[in-house]
C-alpha positions, 0 to 999 in steps of 0.5 A: 975252136972255142971262142967268144960268139960274134954276130955272124954266129947267130944263125948257127946258134939258132940252128943249134937250139933247134937241133937239140929239140929241147925247146918249145916255140916260146922257149925258142923265141926266148933263146933267139931274143937272148942272143939278140940282146947279147949282140945289142949289148943290152944284157949288161956287163959280165954276160958271155956267149961262146961257141965251138966253131968247126966250120959250123957251130957245133956247140954254144954256151951262155953264162952270166953273173948271179945278181946277189951272189958274190963272185957267183956265175950261172951257166944258163945254157950249154948245148952240143949238136946231137951228131957231135955229142959224146966226143968231148965237145961239151966237156971242153966247153964247160972247161973253157967256161970254168977257166975263164971264170977262174981268170976273172976271180969268180968262186962258184959256178951254178947250173940248173936243169930239168928233172924230166927223164929226157934230161938224164944225159944232161944231169949225167954230164954235169956229174961226170964233169965234177959238179955236185948236185946241190938242190932239187926244187920240186915242180919248179918249171911246171907240174911234174918238172923239177929244177935240179941245181948243180954247183962247182967251186972254182979255185980263185986265180 
């Protein structure tokens, strides 16, 4: 069941981040702090964490408004436990995000990811879900690690 995240989900969300093996120690601390800030309501209005709860947190997503874009959101994180990938959970999660944003009257959803080879499946996921590759910022994250930006136009509700 996809639903808004609640405080009791925090440990399951942290376990998910860890299971993905995408984050170094600093990035794991950042993600944990981001979740904490969400639950203490210090991120501001319009920030959302959702989870897929199937007696365990199998996936999670975080999205928030872009500071200078009118009715533009950024999907900052989406992840599915490795042993649950390939079953449509990620597509269901991103569709939930899109539908929620359409209900809010938002017009554009941006997603960014790494250009490294171990993110190839991630980039394929966005293309499969009808996102357009909009831009590449070479060596953005670090030398040899490009930022790939995808976009999807949302129908106004």
